[in-house]
N, CA, C and O atoms as a GROMACS GRO file, in nm:
protein
  528
    1MET      N    1  -2.865  -3.246  -1.270
    1MET     CA    2  -2.781  -3.345  -1.207
    1MET      C    3  -2.830  -3.366  -1.064
    1MET      O    4  -2.854  -3.270  -0.991
    2SER      N    5  -2.845  -3.491  -1.024
    2SER     CA    6  -2.886  -3.521  -0.887
    2SER      C    7  -2.770  -3.497  -0.791
    2SER      O    8  -2.655  -3.487  -0.833
    3ASN      N    9  -2.801  -3.487  -0.663
    3ASN     CA   10  -2.696  -3.469  -0.563
    3ASN      C   11  -2.599  -3.588  -0.566
    3ASN      O   12  -2.479  -3.570  -0.550
    4LEU      N   13  -2.652  -3.706  -0.586
    4LEU     CA   14  -2.567  -3.824  -0.593
    4LEU      C   15  -2.471  -3.815  -0.711
    4LEU      O   16  -2.353  -3.846  -0.698
    5GLN      N   17  -2.521  -3.771  -0.826
    5GLN     CA   18  -2.435  -3.754  -0.944
    5GLN      C   19  -2.330  -3.646  -0.919
    5GLN      O   20  -2.216  -3.658  -0.965
    6THR      N   21  -2.368  -3.541  -0.847
    6THR     CA   22  -2.273  -3.435  -0.814
    6THR      C   23  -2.159  -3.490  -0.730
    6THR      O   24  -2.043  -3.459  -0.755
    7VAL      N   25  -2.192  -3.573  -0.631
    7VAL     CA   26  -2.087  -3.632  -0.546
    7VAL      C   27  -1.997  -3.723  -0.630
    7VAL      O   28  -1.876  -3.725  -0.609
    8GLN      N   29  -2.054  -3.797  -0.722
    8GLN     CA   30  -1.972  -3.881  -0.810
    8GLN      C   31  -1.875  -3.794  -0.891
    8GLN      O   32  -1.758  -3.829  -0.909
    9THR      N   33  -1.925  -3.682  -0.941
    9THR     CA   34  -1.842  -3.588  -1.016
    9THR      C   35  -1.732  -3.530  -0.927
    9THR      O   36  -1.618  -3.512  -0.971
   10ILE      N   37  -1.766  -3.501  -0.802
   10ILE     CA   38  -1.668  -3.449  -0.706
   10ILE      C   39  -1.557  -3.551  -0.683
   10ILE      O   40  -1.440  -3.515  -0.679
   11TYR      N   41  -1.594  -3.678  -0.666
   11TYR     CA   42  -1.491  -3.780  -0.645
   11TYR      C   43  -1.402  -3.799  -0.768
   11TYR      O   44  -1.284  -3.829  -0.756
   12GLU      N   45  -1.459  -3.781  -0.886
   12GLU     CA   46  -1.377  -3.786  -1.008
   12GLU      C   47  -1.275  -3.672  -1.006
   12GLU      O   48  -1.158  -3.692  -1.039
   13ALA      N   49  -1.319  -3.551  -0.965
   13ALA     CA   50  -1.229  -3.436  -0.955
   13ALA      C   51  -1.123  -3.461  -0.847
   13ALA      O   52  -1.007  -3.424  -0.864
   14PHE      N   53  -1.163  -3.523  -0.737
   14PHE     CA   54  -1.068  -3.558  -0.630
   14PHE      C   55  -0.960  -3.650  -0.685
   14PHE      O   56  -0.842  -3.632  -0.654
   15GLY      N   57  -0.999  -3.746  -0.765
   15GLY     CA   58  -0.904  -3.839  -0.824
   15GLY      C   59  -0.802  -3.771  -0.913
   15GLY      O   60  -0.690  -3.818  -0.928
   16ARG      N   61  -0.842  -3.659  -0.973
   16ARG     CA   62  -0.752  -3.580  -1.058
   16ARG      C   63  -0.673  -3.476  -0.977
   16ARG      O   64  -0.582  -3.412  -1.030
   17GLY      N   65  -0.709  -3.461  -0.848
   17GLY     CA   66  -0.645  -3.358  -0.766
   17GLY      C   67  -0.693  -3.218  -0.801
   17GLY      O   68  -0.618  -3.122  -0.785
   18ASP      N   69  -0.817  -3.206  -0.848
   18ASP     CA   70  -0.870  -3.080  -0.898
   18ASP      C   71  -0.965  -3.015  -0.796
   18ASP      O   72  -1.087  -3.030  -0.805
   19GLY      N   73  -0.907  -2.945  -0.699
   19GLY     CA   74  -0.986  -2.879  -0.595
   19GLY      C   75  -1.081  -2.774  -0.649
   19GLY      O   76  -1.192  -2.758  -0.598
   20GLU      N   77  -1.038  -2.702  -0.752
   20GLU     CA   78  -1.124  -2.598  -0.810
   20GLU      C   79  -1.250  -2.659  -0.870
   20GLU      O   80  -1.358  -2.600  -0.860
   21ALA      N   81  -1.239  -2.776  -0.932
   21ALA     CA   82  -1.356  -2.843  -0.989
   21ALA      C   83  -1.451  -2.887  -0.877
   21ALA      O   84  -1.573  -2.884  -0.894
   22ILE      N   85  -1.395  -2.927  -0.765
   22ILE     CA   86  -1.479  -2.963  -0.650
   22ILE      C   87  -1.554  -2.840  -0.600
   22ILE      O   88  -1.675  -2.846  -0.577
   23LEU      N   89  -1.483  -2.730  -0.585
   23LEU     CA   90  -1.545  -2.607  -0.535
   23LEU      C   91  -1.650  -2.551  -0.631
   23LEU      O   92  -1.739  -2.477  -0.588
   24ALA      N   93  -1.643  -2.586  -0.758
   24ALA     CA   94  -1.743  -2.542  -0.854
   24ALA      C   95  -1.882  -2.596  -0.819
   24ALA      O   96  -1.983  -2.543  -0.865
   25HIS      N   97  -1.886  -2.700  -0.739
   25HIS     CA   98  -2.013  -2.760  -0.696
   25HIS      C   99  -2.055  -2.715  -0.556
   25HIS      O  100  -2.144  -2.775  -0.496
   26CYS      N  101  -1.990  -2.611  -0.505
   26CYS     CA  102  -2.016  -2.563  -0.369
   26CYS      C  103  -2.072  -2.422  -0.369
   26CYS      O  104  -2.053  -2.345  -0.464
   27VAL      N  105  -2.142  -2.388  -0.261
   27VAL     CA  106  -2.186  -2.250  -0.241
   27VAL      C  107  -2.063  -2.162  -0.220
   27VAL      O  108  -1.951  -2.213  -0.205
   28ALA      N  109  -2.083  -2.031  -0.217
   28ALA     CA  110  -1.972  -1.937  -0.202
   28ALA      C  111  -1.897  -1.956  -0.070
   28ALA      O  112  -1.777  -1.932  -0.063
   29ALA      N  113  -1.967  -1.998   0.033
   29ALA     CA  114  -1.904  -2.016   0.164
   29ALA      C  115  -1.944  -2.152   0.223
   29ALA      O  116  -2.023  -2.158   0.318
   30PRO      N  117  -1.889  -2.259   0.168
   30PRO     CA  118  -1.924  -2.392   0.223
   30PRO      C  119  -1.861  -2.410   0.360
   30PRO      O  120  -1.752  -2.361   0.388
   31GLU      N  121  -1.931  -2.482   0.446
   31GLU     CA  122  -1.874  -2.515   0.576
   31GLU      C  123  -1.809  -2.652   0.562
   31GLU      O  124  -1.876  -2.753   0.540
   32TRP      N  125  -1.678  -2.654   0.576
   32TRP     CA  126  -1.598  -2.776   0.554
   32TRP      C  127  -1.561  -2.832   0.690
   32TRP      O  128  -1.516  -2.759   0.778
   33GLU      N  129  -1.578  -2.961   0.707
   33GLU     CA  130  -1.556  -3.027   0.836
   33GLU      C  131  -1.644  -2.962   0.943
   33GLU      O  132  -1.599  -2.927   1.052
   34TYR      N  133  -1.772  -2.947   0.908
   34TYR     CA  134  -1.867  -2.885   1.000
   34TYR      C  135  -1.885  -2.971   1.124
   34TYR      O  136  -1.868  -3.093   1.121
   35GLY      N  137  -1.919  -2.905   1.234
   35GLY     CA  138  -1.947  -2.976   1.358
   35GLY      C  139  -1.824  -3.026   1.430
   35GLY      O  140  -1.836  -3.102   1.526
   36SER      N  141  -1.705  -2.984   1.387
   36SER     CA  142  -1.585  -3.030   1.456
   36SER      C  143  -1.508  -2.911   1.509
   36SER      O  144  -1.524  -2.798   1.464
   37GLU      N  145  -1.425  -2.940   1.607
   37GLU     CA  146  -1.338  -2.837   1.661
   37GLU      C  147  -1.211  -2.834   1.578
   37GLU      O  148  -1.183  -2.927   1.503
   38SER      N  149  -1.136  -2.728   1.592
   38SER     CA  150  -1.011  -2.717   1.520
   38SER      C  151  -0.916  -2.828   1.564
   38SER      O  152  -0.920  -2.873   1.678
   39THR      N  153  -0.832  -2.869   1.474
   39THR     CA  154  -0.739  -2.978   1.499
   39THR      C  155  -0.603  -2.943   1.439
   39THR      O  156  -0.593  -2.856   1.352
   40ALA      N  157  -0.500  -3.009   1.485
   40ALA     CA  158  -0.367  -2.988   1.430
   40ALA      C  159  -0.354  -3.053   1.292
   40ALA      O  160  -0.265  -3.017   1.215
   41VAL      N  161  -0.441  -3.148   1.262
   41VAL     CA  162  -0.434  -3.219   1.134
   41VAL      C  163  -0.492  -3.127   1.026
   41VAL      O  164  -0.611  -3.098   1.027
   42PRO      N  165  -0.409  -3.081   0.933
   42PRO     CA  166  -0.454  -2.976   0.841
   42PRO      C  167  -0.568  -3.013   0.748
   42PRO      O  168  -0.645  -2.925   0.709
   43TRP      N  169  -0.583  -3.139   0.712
   43TRP     CA  170  -0.693  -3.177   0.621
   43TRP      C  171  -0.823  -3.203   0.697
   43TRP      O  172  -0.925  -3.233   0.635
   44LEU      N  173  -0.820  -3.193   0.830
   44LEU     CA  174  -0.941  -3.214   0.911
   44LEU      C  175  -0.987  -3.086   0.981
   44LEU      O  176  -1.072  -3.092   1.070
   45ARG      N  177  -0.934  -2.972   0.943
   45ARG     CA  178  -0.968  -2.846   1.010
   45ARG      C  179  -1.104  -2.793   0.966
   45ARG      O  180  -1.143  -2.803   0.850
   46HIS      N  181  -1.174  -2.736   1.063
   46HIS     CA  182  -1.302  -2.672   1.036
   46HIS      C  183  -1.277  -2.544   0.955
   46HIS      O  184  -1.196  -2.460   0.993
   47GLN      N  185  -1.347  -2.532   0.843
   47GLN     CA  186  -1.334  -2.416   0.754
   47GLN      C  187  -1.473  -2.364   0.721
   47GLN      O  188  -1.570  -2.439   0.724
   48THR      N  189  -1.482  -2.236   0.689
   48THR     CA  190  -1.614  -2.178   0.663
   48THR      C  191  -1.624  -2.101   0.531
   48THR      O  192  -1.715  -2.020   0.512
   49ASP      N  193  -1.530  -2.126   0.442
   49ASP     CA  194  -1.538  -2.061   0.311
   49ASP      C  195  -1.460  -2.142   0.207
   49ASP      O  196  -1.397  -2.243   0.240
   50ARG      N  197  -1.466  -2.097   0.083
   50ARG     CA  198  -1.399  -2.170  -0.025
   50ARG      C  199  -1.248  -2.176  -0.006
   50ARG      O  200  -1.186  -2.280  -0.030
   51ALA      N  201  -1.189  -2.066   0.038
   51ALA     CA  202  -1.044  -2.064   0.058
   51ALA      C  203  -1.004  -2.167   0.163
   51ALA      O  204  -0.904  -2.238   0.147
   52GLY      N  205  -1.081  -2.176   0.270
   52GLY     CA  206  -1.052  -2.274   0.374
   52GLY      C  207  -1.072  -2.417   0.326
   52GLY      O  208  -0.992  -2.505   0.355
   53ALA      N  209  -1.180  -2.439   0.251
   53ALA     CA  210  -1.205  -2.573   0.196
   53ALA      C  211  -1.091  -2.613   0.103
   53ALA      O  212  -1.044  -2.727   0.107
   54LEU      N  213  -1.046  -2.519   0.021
   54LEU     CA  214  -0.935  -2.547  -0.070
   54LEU      C  215  -0.807  -2.574   0.010
   54LEU      O  216  -0.728  -2.660  -0.028
   55ALA      N  217  -0.787  -2.501   0.120
   55ALA     CA  218  -0.669  -2.525   0.204
   55ALA      C  219  -0.671  -2.667   0.259
   55ALA      O  220  -0.567  -2.733   0.264
   56ASN      N  221  -0.789  -2.716   0.301
   56ASN     CA  222  -0.799  -2.854   0.349
   56ASN      C  223  -0.764  -2.952   0.237
   56ASN      O  224  -0.692  -3.050   0.259
   57MET      N  225  -0.815  -2.925   0.118
   57MET     CA  226  -0.786  -3.014   0.005
   57MET      C  227  -0.637  -3.012  -0.029
   57MET      O  228  -0.578  -3.116  -0.056
   58GLN      N  229  -0.577  -2.894  -0.027
   58GLN     CA  230  -0.435  -2.883  -0.057
   58GLN      C  231  -0.351  -2.951   0.050
   58GLN      O  232  -0.246  -3.007   0.020
   59ALA      N  233  -0.397  -2.948   0.175
   59ALA     CA  234  -0.327  -3.018   0.282
   59ALA      C  235  -0.326  -3.167   0.254
   59ALA      O  236  -0.236  -3.239   0.297
   60GLY      N  237  -0.427  -3.214   0.183
   60GLY     CA  238  -0.432  -3.354   0.145
   60GLY      C  239  -0.318  -3.395   0.053
   60GLY      O  240  -0.294  -3.514   0.033
   61MET      N  241  -0.248  -3.297  -0.002
   61MET     CA  242  -0.131  -3.326  -0.083
   61MET      C  243  -0.018  -3.381   0.004
   61MET      O  244   0.079  -3.437  -0.047
   62GLU      N  245  -0.031  -3.366   0.136
   62GLU     CA  246   0.065  -3.423   0.232
   62GLU      C  247   0.047  -3.574   0.245
   62GLU      O  248   0.123  -3.640   0.315
   63LEU      N  249  -0.054  -3.628   0.176
   63LEU     CA  250  -0.086  -3.770   0.188
   63LEU      C  251  -0.050  -3.844   0.060
   63LEU      O  252  -0.076  -3.796  -0.051
   64ALA      N  253   0.008  -3.960   0.077
   64ALA     CA  254   0.028  -4.051  -0.035
   64ALA      C  255  -0.084  -4.153  -0.025
   64ALA      O  256  -0.077  -4.246   0.056
   65ILE      N  257  -0.187  -4.136  -0.106
   65ILE     CA  258  -0.304  -4.224  -0.099
   65ILE      C  259  -0.275  -4.351  -0.177
   65ILE      O  260  -0.252  -4.348  -0.298
   66GLU      N  261  -0.278  -4.462  -0.104
   66GLU     CA  262  -0.252  -4.591  -0.167
   66GLU      C  263  -0.381  -4.663  -0.205
   66GLU      O  264  -0.383  -4.745  -0.297
   67LYS      N  265  -0.487  -4.633  -0.134
   67LYS     CA  266  -0.615  -4.701  -0.160
   67LYS      C  267  -0.728  -4.602  -0.133
   67LYS      O  268  -0.730  -4.534  -0.030
   68PHE      N  269  -0.822  -4.595  -0.227
   68PHE     CA  270  -0.943  -4.515  -0.209
   68PHE      C  271  -1.054  -4.591  -0.279
   68PHE      O  272  -1.065  -4.590  -0.401
   69VAL      N  273  -1.138  -4.655  -0.200
   69VAL     CA  274  -1.245  -4.737  -0.256
   69VAL      C  275  -1.378  -4.680  -0.209
   69VAL      O  276  -1.412  -4.684  -0.090
   70LEU      N  277  -1.452  -4.626  -0.303
   70LEU     CA  278  -1.586  -4.577  -0.275
   70LEU      C  279  -1.680  -4.697  -0.278
   70LEU      O  280  -1.709  -4.752  -0.384
   71LYS      N  281  -1.727  -4.738  -0.160
   71LYS     CA  282  -1.805  -4.861  -0.149
   71LYS      C  283  -1.953  -4.840  -0.172
   71LYS      O  284  -2.021  -4.925  -0.229
   72ASP      N  285  -2.004  -4.724  -0.128
   72ASP     CA  286  -2.147  -4.701  -0.144
   72ASP      C  287  -2.177  -4.553  -0.130
   72ASP      O  288  -2.109  -4.481  -0.058
   73LEU      N  289  -2.282  -4.509  -0.200
   73LEU     CA  290  -2.335  -4.374  -0.186
   73LEU      C  291  -2.481  -4.387  -0.150
   73LEU      O  292  -2.558  -4.458  -0.215
   74LEU      N  293  -2.520  -4.316  -0.044
   74LEU     CA  294  -2.657  -4.319   0.004
   74LEU      C  295  -2.713  -4.178  -0.006
   74LEU      O  296  -2.653  -4.082   0.044
   75GLU      N  297  -2.827  -4.165  -0.072
   75GLU     CA  298  -2.886  -4.032  -0.094
   75GLU      C  299  -3.015  -4.018  -0.017
   75GLU      O  300  -3.101  -4.107  -0.018
   76GLY      N  301  -3.029  -3.904   0.051
   76GLY     CA  302  -3.150  -3.872   0.125
   76GLY      C  303  -3.193  -3.731   0.092
   76GLY      O  304  -3.156  -3.677  -0.012
   77ASN      N  305  -3.269  -3.673   0.179
   77ASN     CA  306  -3.323  -3.539   0.161
   77ASN      C  307  -3.212  -3.433   0.175
   77ASN      O  308  -3.182  -3.389   0.286
   78GLY      N  309  -3.153  -3.393   0.063
   78GLY     CA  310  -3.050  -3.291   0.066
   78GLY      C  311  -2.916  -3.337   0.120
   78GLY      O  312  -2.832  -3.255   0.157
   79VAL      N  313  -2.896  -3.467   0.126
   79VAL     CA  314  -2.770  -3.519   0.179
   79VAL      C  315  -2.728  -3.643   0.100
   79VAL      O  316  -2.811  -3.724   0.059
   80VAL      N  317  -2.596  -3.657   0.081
   80VAL     CA  318  -2.539  -3.779   0.026
   80VAL      C  319  -2.432  -3.825   0.124
   80VAL      O  320  -2.347  -3.747   0.166
   81VAL      N  321  -2.438  -3.952   0.160
   81VAL     CA  322  -2.340  -4.011   0.250
   81VAL      C  323  -2.258  -4.112   0.171
   81VAL      O  324  -2.313  -4.200   0.105
   82ALA      N  325  -2.127  -4.098   0.179
   82ALA     CA  326  -2.036  -4.188   0.110
   82ALA      C  327  -1.969  -4.279   0.213
   82ALA      O  328  -1.920  -4.233   0.316
   83LEU      N  329  -1.968  -4.406   0.182
   83LEU     CA  330  -1.899  -4.505   0.265
   83LEU      C  331  -1.776  -4.550   0.185
   83LEU      O  332  -1.789  -4.594   0.071
   84LEU      N  333  -1.658  -4.538   0.246
   84LEU     CA  334  -1.537  -4.569   0.171
   84LEU      C  335  -1.429  -4.630   0.258
   84LEU      O  336  -1.431  -4.618   0.381
   85ASP      N  337  -1.336  -4.695   0.193
   85ASP     CA  338  -1.213  -4.744   0.255
   85ASP      C  339  -1.100  -4.659   0.198
   85ASP      O  340  -1.096  -4.632   0.078
   86ILE      N  341  -1.009  -4.620   0.286
   86ILE     CA  342  -0.895  -4.539   0.242
   86ILE      C  343  -0.772  -4.580   0.320
   86ILE      O  344  -0.778  -4.607   0.439
   87GLU      N  345  -0.661  -4.583   0.250
   87GLU     CA  346  -0.531  -4.606   0.313
   87GLU      C  347  -0.436  -4.502   0.257
   87GLU      O  348  -0.431  -4.480   0.136
   88PHE      N  349  -0.360  -4.440   0.345
   88PHE     CA  350  -0.263  -4.340   0.301
   88PHE      C  351  -0.147  -4.333   0.399
   88PHE      O  352  -0.155  -4.379   0.513
   89THR      N  353  -0.039  -4.273   0.349
   89THR     CA  354   0.078  -4.247   0.431
   89THR      C  355   0.096  -4.097   0.439
   89THR      O  356   0.090  -4.028   0.337
   90VAL      N  357   0.119  -4.046   0.559
   90VAL     CA  358   0.150  -3.904   0.576
   90VAL      C  359   0.295  -3.886   0.532
   90VAL      O  360   0.385  -3.943   0.593
   91LYS      N  361   0.317  -3.808   0.428
   91LYS     CA  362   0.450  -3.797   0.367
   91LYS      C  363   0.555  -3.748   0.466
   91LYS      O  364   0.667  -3.800   0.467
   92ARG      N  365   0.522  -3.649   0.549
   92ARG     CA  366   0.625  -3.590   0.634
   92ARG      C  367   0.668  -3.680   0.749
   92ARG      O  368   0.776  -3.663   0.804
   93THR      N  369   0.582  -3.778   0.786
   93THR     CA  370   0.616  -3.866   0.898
   93THR      C  371   0.638  -4.010   0.856
   93THR      O  372   0.700  -4.087   0.929
   94GLY      N  373   0.588  -4.047   0.738
   94GLY     CA  374   0.597  -4.185   0.693
   94GLY      C  375   0.500  -4.278   0.763
   94GLY      O  376   0.508  -4.399   0.746
   95LYS      N  377   0.408  -4.223   0.842
   95LYS     CA  378   0.310  -4.304   0.916
   95LYS      C  379   0.190  -4.334   0.828
   95LYS      O  380   0.140  -4.248   0.754
   96ARG      N  381   0.144  -4.456   0.838
   96ARG     CA  382   0.034  -4.506   0.756
   96ARG      C  383  -0.098  -4.502   0.834
   96ARG      O  384  -0.101  -4.525   0.955
   97VAL      N  385  -0.205  -4.471   0.762
   97VAL     CA  386  -0.341  -4.471   0.816
   97VAL      C  387  -0.426  -4.563   0.730
   97VAL      O  388  -0.420  -4.557   0.608
   98SER      N  389  -0.504  -4.647   0.795
   98SER     CA  390  -0.595  -4.735   0.724
   98SER      C  391  -0.734  -4.718   0.785
   98SER      O  392  -0.754  -4.742   0.904
   99GLU      N  393  -0.828  -4.677   0.702
   99GLU     CA  394  -0.966  -4.653   0.746
   99GLU      C  395  -1.059  -4.747   0.671
   99GLU      O  396  -1.059  -4.751   0.548
  100VAL      N  397  -1.138  -4.823   0.744
  100VAL     CA  398  -1.240  -4.909   0.687
  100VAL      C  399  -1.376  -4.849   0.722
  100VAL      O  400  -1.402  -4.817   0.838
  101ASP      N  401  -1.461  -4.835   0.623
  101ASP     CA  402  -1.594  -4.776   0.641
  101ASP      C  403  -1.588  -4.633   0.694
  101ASP      O  404  -1.667  -4.594   0.780
  102ALA      N  405  -1.496  -4.555   0.641
  102ALA     CA  406  -1.496  -4.412   0.670
  102ALA      C  407  -1.621  -4.352   0.606
  102ALA      O  408  -1.672  -4.405   0.507
  103VAL      N  409  -1.669  -4.245   0.662
  103VAL     CA  410  -1.794  -4.183   0.615
  103VAL      C  411  -1.766  -4.037   0.578
  103VAL      O  412  -1.701  -3.964   0.652
  104GLN      N  413  -1.816  -3.998   0.464
  104GLN     CA  414  -1.814  -3.857   0.424
  104GLN      C  415  -1.957  -3.813   0.399
  104GLN      O  416  -2.034  -3.882   0.332
  105ILE      N  417  -1.991  -3.698   0.453
  105ILE     CA  418  -2.128  -3.646   0.447
  105ILE      C  419  -2.127  -3.517   0.364
  105ILE      O  420  -2.052  -3.424   0.392
  106TRP      N  421  -2.211  -3.516   0.264
  106TRP     CA  422  -2.225  -3.400   0.174
  106TRP      C  423  -2.367  -3.346   0.188
  106TRP      O  424  -2.463  -3.418   0.162
  107ARG      N  425  -2.382  -3.221   0.229
  107ARG     CA  426  -2.514  -3.157   0.244
  107ARG      C  427  -2.533  -3.054   0.133
  107ARG      O  428  -2.440  -2.980   0.099
  108PHE      N  429  -2.653  -3.050   0.078
  108PHE     CA  430  -2.684  -2.968  -0.039
  108PHE      C  431  -2.797  -2.870  -0.012
  108PHE      O  432  -2.883  -2.894   0.072
  109ASN      N  433  -2.795  -2.757  -0.085
  109ASN     CA  434  -2.909  -2.666  -0.083
  109ASN      C  435  -3.005  -2.704  -0.196
  109ASN      O  436  -2.982  -2.801  -0.268
  110GLU      N  437  -3.111  -2.628  -0.210
  110GLU     CA  438  -3.213  -2.658  -0.311
  110GLU      C  439  -3.161  -2.645  -0.454
  110GLU      O  440  -3.217  -2.704  -0.546
  111ALA      N  441  -3.055  -2.566  -0.471
  111ALA     CA  442  -2.996  -2.546  -0.604
  111ALA      C  443  -2.898  -2.658  -0.641
  111ALA      O  444  -2.842  -2.657  -0.751
  112GLY      N  445  -2.877  -2.753  -0.551
  112GLY     CA  446  -2.788  -2.864  -0.580
  112GLY      C  447  -2.641  -2.835  -0.556
  112GLY      O  448  -2.553  -2.902  -0.610
  113LEU      N  449  -2.614  -2.732  -0.474
  113LEU     CA  450  -2.476  -2.698  -0.440
  113LEU      C  451  -2.443  -2.746  -0.299
  113LEU      O  452  -2.528  -2.745  -0.210
  114VAL      N  453  -2.318  -2.789  -0.280
  114VAL     CA  454  -2.273  -2.835  -0.149
  114VAL      C  455  -2.267  -2.717  -0.054
  114VAL      O  456  -2.203  -2.615  -0.082
  115THR      N  457  -2.334  -2.731   0.061
  115THR     CA  458  -2.328  -2.629   0.165
  115THR      C  459  -2.238  -2.672   0.281
  115THR      O  460  -2.179  -2.588   0.348
  116GLN      N  461  -2.228  -2.804   0.303
  116GLN     CA  462  -2.148  -2.856   0.413
  116GLN      C  463  -2.085  -2.990   0.374
  116GLN      O  464  -2.142  -3.068   0.298
  117PHE      N  465  -1.965  -3.012   0.429
  117PHE     CA  466  -1.895  -3.139   0.410
  117PHE      C  467  -1.835  -3.180   0.543
  117PHE      O  468  -1.784  -3.097   0.618
  118ARG      N  469  -1.841  -3.309   0.572
  118ARG     CA  470  -1.784  -3.360   0.697
  118ARG      C  471  -1.736  -3.503   0.678
  118ARG      O  472  -1.802  -3.583   0.611
  119GLN      N  473  -1.623  -3.534   0.737
  119GLN     CA  474  -1.573  -3.670   0.739
  119GLN      C  475  -1.592  -3.729   0.878
  119GLN      O  476  -1.572  -3.660   0.978
  120ARG      N  477  -1.632  -3.853   0.884
  120ARG     CA  478  -1.638  -3.928   1.009
  120ARG      C  479  -1.531  -4.036   0.996
  120ARG      O  480  -1.552  -4.142   0.936
  121VAL      N  481  -1.416  -4.006   1.055
  121VAL     CA  482  -1.300  -4.093   1.042
  121VAL      C  483  -1.238  -4.110   1.180
  121VAL      O  484  -1.281  -4.049   1.278
  122ASP      N  485  -1.137  -4.193   1.186
  122ASP     CA  486  -1.062  -4.214   1.310
  122ASP      C  487  -0.965  -4.098   1.326
  122ASP      O  488  -0.849  -4.108   1.287
  123THR      N  489  -1.012  -3.988   1.383
  123THR     CA  490  -0.930  -3.868   1.394
  123THR      C  491  -0.808  -3.890   1.482
  123THR      O  492  -0.704  -3.828   1.460
  124ARG      N  493  -0.818  -3.975   1.581
  124ARG     CA  494  -0.702  -4.002   1.667
  124ARG      C  495  -0.592  -4.070   1.586
  124ARG      O  496  -0.475  -4.032   1.597
  125GLN      N  497  -0.628  -4.168   1.507
  125GLN     CA  498  -0.529  -4.237   1.424
  125GLN      C  499  -0.462  -4.138   1.328
  125GLN      O  500  -0.341  -4.142   1.309
  126GLN      N  501  -0.542  -4.049   1.270
  126GLN     CA  502  -0.487  -3.952   1.176
  126GLN      C  503  -0.400  -3.850   1.248
  126GLN      O  504  -0.296  -3.810   1.196
  127HIS      N  505  -0.440  -3.809   1.368
  127HIS     CA  506  -0.360  -3.716   1.447
  127HIS      C  507  -0.224  -3.778   1.482
  127HIS      O  508  -0.121  -3.713   1.468
  128LEU      N  509  -0.226  -3.903   1.527
  128LEU     CA  510  -0.100  -3.970   1.562
  128LEU      C  511  -0.008  -3.983   1.441
  128LEU      O  512   0.113  -3.969   1.453
  129ALA      N  513  -0.066  -4.008   1.324
  129ALA     CA  514   0.015  -4.018   1.202
  129ALA      C  515   0.073  -3.883   1.164
  129ALA      O  516   0.186  -3.876   1.114
  130TRP      N  517  -0.001  -3.776   1.186
  130TRP     CA  518   0.046  -3.642   1.154
  130TRP      C  519   0.154  -3.595   1.250
  130TRP      O  520   0.254  -3.536   1.209
  131GLU      N  521   0.135  -3.622   1.378
  131GLU     CA  522   0.225  -3.572   1.482
  131GLU      C  523   0.347  -3.660   1.506
  131GLU      O  524   0.439  -3.616   1.575
  132ALA      N  525   0.351  -3.779   1.454
  132ALA     CA  526   0.459  -3.875   1.485
  132ALA      C  527   0.596  -3.819   1.458
  132ALA      O  528   0.696  -3.888   1.479
   0.00000   0.00000   0.00000
């Protein structure tokens, strides 16, 4: 399976809410939200292992996702970049977030397993929706 096909499979698992199936495509200690500092927004926290990655995914249960459109997947040397539109409401605050051309970056090792994941999104908008 190519890295691009793996990411497609991961998004299918995401659609089912199956975090364990997503982690099946990851190394033992994936770096989740790499390159970022810790944040109050639970689904955007930097994590360095499977338990942390799963915690971020479970925090996503705080979101009522109304729109998730995978617009394009770009594959390079050990990396897949996803361009997507997403709209969701933070359940605890009722605040809505709308992201156009959000970016998700998936980095792979030679065995085809995810080593790192990162979102490039409007973190301020998401923080305001979480803290409202």
